[in-house]
N, C-alpha and C positions, 0 to 999 in steps of 0.2 A: 485604623488597625495598626497593632504593634507587631513587629517581628519577634518580639521576644516571648517569655512565658505566658501561657494561656491565650496564645492567639486564636482568632476564629478566621475563617476565609469561607468563599463561595466555592461550590463544587458543583459542575453541571450534573444531572441526574434524568436517567431514562428509565421510565417504568410502564410495562404495558400489563393492564389489569385484566382478570379473568372475564370480565364485560366485554371485552373486545375493544378498549381504548388506549392508544398511545397518550402518555402525560411525559412533557420534558420542562424541567423546573431546574430553579437553582437553590440549593441548600445550603444552609451556613453550619459550617460543621467545626468542631474544636479541633487545633493541632497538636496532637499529643507529642510527648518529649521523646526523642529519639532512643531507642536501645543501644547497646554497647556498638552493635555492627551497623548502624541505622544513620541517616542524615534527614533534614529537613530542606527541601529547596522551594524557594520562593519563585514559582513559575513565571517565566516571562514570555514563552511562544511555544505553541503546541498546534501542529498541523493538522487539519480535516483530511484524512486519507480516505479514499473509498473503503479501504478495511475498517474504517471506524464508523461508517454509515451502517453497516449489519447491525451493531449494537445500539447506536443513535438512535436510528429511525425503524428498525426492524423492517418486517413487510406492511408496515402502515401505509395506507391510502393517503398521501400528503394533499392530495387536491382537496380533502375534506378537512384539510387543518384549520384551527382556529387559535387566536391568542387573546390572552387576558392579562390585565396588569401592565405595568411598566418596570424597566430598571430591573432591580435585583428580584422583583415580585412577579416577573413575567411567567406565565404558565401557557406552554402549547399544548395543544391536546389533536387528536387525530384519529379516525376509526382504523381498526385492523380488521382485515376480513376474517369472519368466524372459521374459515377452512384453514387458516395459519396456525390457530390456538393450539390444536394438537402437538405441534411442532415446537412449539416455545413453552412446552410445561415447565422445564426447568428454570423460566424466569419470571413467570407470571406473579404479578403483585409484589415483585422485589426491585425496590429503587436502586439502580445500578448505575455507579460512576462509569464515564466514557473518557476514551483518548489514549491511545497505543504509546504514543510517545512524546517528549516535550524537551525543554531545557530552561535552565534559570540558575539561581545563585543558590548556594548550600549557605545556610544562616544558622544551622545549629547541626552539630554532629555527637554522635556517642563515642564511647570511651576508646574504642579501638583504634589501632593504628591507621587502618584503611580509613574508617570513617574521620578521624581527625586529619588526616592528609586531605581531604577535600574542603574543610571548613573556608569559606569566603571564596571558593573558586567556582567559575561558571562551568557547568557539566550538562551533559545531555544524559537523558533518561528513557529507560524502556520498562514496562510493567503495567500498562494499564492506568486509569483515574487520574490523567493528566490535565483534564479539562477541568482546572481549579487553580486557585491561588497559591495554594501550598500543596505540597506532596511530601509524606513521609514514606522514605523507600531505602532498601537496602543499599549500602555503599557500593556492593557488588553489581547493582545494576545501573549504576552510574558511570559515564566516560567522562573524564576530565578533559575539555578542550583546550586546544592550543592556545597559547597567550596571543592575545589580538582578535580572539573568534567570538563574534557576538552570540546571543541565545539564539537569535533569528537565524544565524547561519548553521547553528547546531542543531536546530529543533527537529530536522528532516534527517538527522544521521542514520537511522536504525532502517526503518520499514523500506524504504525505496532503494536506497543504496545497498544494503545487503541481500534484498530482493533481486536486484540487478545481478549482483556478485553471484547469488546462489544459482542464478540461471547457467551462468558460464561455467559454475563448479559442477553443477550436474551435467550438463552436456560432456565436460571432460569424463566424469566419474562413469557415465554410461556408455561411453565409446563412441560417442558424436564428435565431428569435426566442425560442424556449423549449426546454427540455429535461426529459428524464425520467431518473430515478436510480432504480435496484433496490438492494435491502439498504440502504436509505436512511437507518437509524437508528444506523449505525455511526458511529465517530469523523469518518470522511472525509465520511459524508453530513450529519451535523450542520454541520461546516464549510461544505459546500455550500451548504445552507441559510441560513446567515449571509451568505455571498457574494452570493447570490441576492437576499435581502433588502435586503442595502445597496446592490445595484447595480441595482435594478428589474428582475430576471430573473425570469420564469414558470418554475417548476418543480415538476413532478409527482413525487412520493415514493411508491415502491412497497415495501411493508414487508410482514412476515410474520406478525404478531400485532398485538392492539388494543394491547397494552403499549407495542409500537414505536411504534405510531401516535400514543399519547400523549405520547411521549418528543417527537417533533417537533413536536406541536402546541403543548407546552409551551414552545417556543423559537420559536414564530411562525410555524411552517410552513403554508401557504393550502391546498395540496392534497396530501393523503396518502390511499392508497389502499391497502388491505388484500388481498394477494393470496389469503387462506385464505377471505375472504369470499364467499358464493353470489353477491353483485351485484358482484363484482370486475370484470367486462366492462364492464357498465354505468357503473361508478363512474369506471373508468380513460378511457373512451370521453368522457365528461362532462367530465373534468378536461383531457383533451386538446383538447375543444373551448373551454374557457374560456382555456385558456393559448396555444393554437397550438403546442403543442410537435411537432416534427417530428424531433428527433433523441434517442435515448436512451444512457446508458452503463449497461451491465449487469455486475453483479458476479457474478452467479451463474453465466452459462455455459452449463452443462447444461440439458436439459429444455425445455419448451415455452415458457419465458417470453419469450424474445426475439420468438418467433412471434406471441405473444400480444399483445405491444407493437405490432408492425406492423400486425396487424390491426385493433387498436383505432384506430391512427394512420389507417389507410384509412376506416373507419366515421366517425370524426371529420369527415375529409376530403369525404365524401360528404354530411354533413349540410349544408353549404353549396354542394354543387356545383350548377353551372348545368344540367346534364344528365347523363344516363348515358353510359358509355363502356365496352364490353366489356373494355377492356385497364386496366380501374382508373383512378383519379384520376391526374393528372399532377403532383401533389405528390411531391417525391421524400422517402421516409421512410429514415432511418437509424439503425441499432442498432450501437452499438461495443462489443463485449466486452472488459472489461479485467481479469477476474477469473474464478476458477474454484470458487467455492464448492461448485458442484456439478460435478464430474468428468465426468459422463457425457456422450453425446453430445448436441450442440445439434440439437433436433428442429424444423425449419422445415415448417409446414402452409401452402402458398401459397395464401392466402384475400385478398391485398392488392394485385392489379393486377402492374404491370411496374416501376414507379418505386419502387425499393427496394434496400438494401443491407445486408449485414450484415458487420462486419470486426474486425478486432483494434484496440486501441489500447493503446498502451503511453507512460508518462511520457518516459523518455529520448529515443526517437526524436523525438517530439514537440518536447522543449526543443531538440534538434539543428536541427529544421527552422525553428523561429522565430528563432534567432540569438541572439548574446551580449547585444544591448542589450535585446531583450525578455524574457529570461532574468533580467537584472538588476532590470527592472521587477518582474517578479513575486516574486523573491526579496525585494525591499526592502519589498512589500507583506506578505510573510509575517513579516519580522523586525519589522516595526513594530506587528503585531497578534497577537504570539504569545500573549499572557495574554488575549484576548479572542476576535476570529473564530477563530483558529488554535489555539486551547488544546486540549491533548489530555489524555485521564483514563485513568488506569490502574486496574487493579482488583487487581493483584498485582506486587510489585516482586521480583524474585528475583537470588540470586547466580549466577555462571557454574556452579557444579556443580549448585545447585537447578534451573537451567534443564533439566539433563538427567535430572532423577527423574521417573519414569515418571509420577506423578500429575500434574506439571506438564506434561508432554508432551501428556498426553489432553487436558488444560483446553485449552492453545492451540492445539492441531492440529485442534479442532472448528470453529475460525474462529468462534466464536459472536459475534452482535452484542452489543455492549456489555461484552465482555471483552477485555481488553488487557493484556498483560504488558510490564513494563519489566525489563530486565538491567541490575543495577549491578555491574560487574565489581570494583568495589572492595569491596562486601558481604562481610563473613565474613573 
């Protein structure tokens, strides 16, 4: 394959048919010449984030997955429950590229000053369709990486780091002084701990095992509670008393955890209340659900008064809300600390065809804490 004109490359595609079947495949696509404000990047690293799996796999039942073909000809199919199809109407029978973020080398650039400035540089990118060997993209959607920074080090520069920073920014903007985070031993959770330690922000980490708790304590986390422990409610309430946290970001989504957090916040508020109110404390308690590690219903058992909210939180709308200047401030903090605060760790590096092997899909579809895949489109 040439890096010059008329180049072609592989691109991973996800298709859900109206008949109720998911199809994953690799398409050979032409790489167009860049327009004035565009660049062509040879992709060298792109992570598989939980946020990518919603498009990649959708609601397919991956226990029904089958694979045919080998190498670039591999095709994976799986059944999609009929009840899910009405919610997917906008994407049915469309072959869709996947991958939120990535990094690589700019091999061609348009005529604008901004595009030409990136030629030959290693850059990180955001904008979708990153599970590909080449990506045509606006120069403004690229972030030049500091000298000596590899594509692997810069591949996860956007989703996890800016989500973690977005959480602390949201906390401040909404008048809270400390926060709670669930599934807290993840790559994102470890970044959030480092940010909070650097900025002097109280953080309560909720994990699901003693091993995960140790991972966080080893990097300096001060308040870690295990949701599987018999003392979970008491431990969580005390941590909320100690920190004053009244806002939580929940990666789990389904089940009772959001409700348990609100209840513990209410108990923490009542420990210092001046008197009893039948309407509960006046302290506003907020849980934002930003993930779906549990895809079941969110169960709320209302035992926390009337001053509370549960809502959704996504990075892109948050960034749009804060405006370009504050976006740039957060982006610069990430780029300046890619090898420290915002370093990502990968347990497996795969090629595009390897990303479609059934054992690999089974591993990353679990969304397991501490297990993160990186795709290297040039591999193999």
